[in-house]
C-alpha positions in Angstrom: 90.8 175.6 119.2 89.1 177.1 121.7 86.4 176.1 123.7 83.2 177.5 123.7 82.0 179.3 126.6 78.9 178.4 128.9 76.3 180.4 127.7 77.4 180.1 124.4 76.6 176.4 124.7 73.4 176.5 126.9 72.3 178.4 124.4 73.0 176.1 121.1 71.9 173.5 123.6 68.4 174.6 125.0 66.4 171.9 123.7 66.8 169.2 126.5 66.4 165.6 124.8 67.1 163.5 127.7 63.6 163.3 128.5 62.2 161.8 125.2 60.7 158.3 125.3 62.8 157.5 122.1 66.6 158.2 123.8 66.5 155.6 126.5 69.8 157.2 127.5 69.1 158.7 131.4 72.5 160.2 131.7 73.8 161.2 128.4 76.1 163.9 129.3 77.6 165.9 126.5 80.1 164.7 123.7 83.1 166.5 122.8 84.2 166.3 118.9 87.2 167.9 117.2 88.3 167.1 113.8 91.7 167.9 112.9 93.7 168.7 109.7 96.9 167.7 109.8 99.4 166.5 107.7 100.6 163.0 107.8 104.1 163.5 109.1 102.7 165.4 112.2 100.6 163.1 113.0 103.0 160.5 115.5 103.9 164.5 117.2 100.6 165.3 117.5 99.6 162.0 119.0 102.2 162.3 121.5 100.9 165.8 122.7 97.5 164.4 122.6 98.4 161.2 125.1 99.4 164.3 127.5 96.7 166.5 127.3 94.1 162.9 127.5 96.1 162.0 131.1 95.6 165.6 132.3 91.8 165.6 130.8 91.0 162.0 132.8 91.4 163.3 136.3 89.2 166.1 135.6 85.9 166.3 137.1 82.9 165.3 135.3 85.2 163.2 132.3 84.0 160.3 130.8 86.5 159.1 128.2 88.1 160.0 125.0 89.3 158.2 122.0 91.3 159.3 119.1 90.6 158.1 115.9 92.9 158.4 113.1 91.7 158.3 108.9 92.3 154.9 107.4 92.7 156.6 103.9 95.5 159.2 103.7 93.6 161.7 101.3 90.7 162.0 104.2 90.0 165.5 105.0 90.1 165.2 108.8 93.1 162.7 109.5 92.5 162.4 113.1 89.2 163.0 114.9 89.1 163.3 119.1 85.6 162.3 120.6 85.4 162.7 124.3 82.5 162.3 126.9 81.8 164.7 129.7 79.0 164.5 132.2 78.4 168.1 131.2 79.1 170.9 129.2 80.5 173.2 132.3 82.6 169.5 133.2 84.3 170.0 129.9 84.6 173.6 129.8 86.2 174.0 133.0 89.0 171.3 132.1 89.4 173.5 128.8 90.5 175.9 130.8 92.9 174.5 132.8 96.3 176.0 132.2 98.3 173.3 131.5 96.0 172.0 128.9 95.4 175.7 127.3 99.6 175.2 126.8 99.2 172.1 125.4 96.5 173.0 122.9 98.5 176.1 121.9 101.4 173.9 120.7 98.9 171.9 119.5 97.1 174.2 117.5 101.4 174.6 115.9 100.4 171.4 113.8 97.4 170.8 113.1 93.6 173.0 112.5 91.0 172.4 115.0 87.4 172.4 114.2 85.8 171.7 118.0 82.6 171.7 119.1 80.0 170.0 121.9 77.2 167.8 120.9 74.4 165.8 122.3 72.7 162.6 121.1 69.6 163.3 119.6 68.8 159.9 118.4 70.4 156.3 119.2 69.5 152.7 117.5 71.3 150.0 120.0 
């Protein structure tokens, strides 16, 4: 699992939707979503590692929250989905460069195939 560079993320998020009237959230930040392919017998090991990483991430500047979701059905392709909210692309990227986080991610890659990305809200219904 690698984190995109600031340049890649800025290019990908060049359109600023925060000032649109149909999006009332004035401080959206960014959402990091990572869908994970992992065998059922490795999920508990992964969750333990994830909790350690989450503990590190929550101390990082710009961190808002993180949740790990588990599929309800065993035949779901992505058994785990990680969703984290950050103040900015730069804050998320900086946290991902922490040496301890990098080492933990390398361990996680041994048991799960990650598909990470950064997202912004383009529509909502409350």
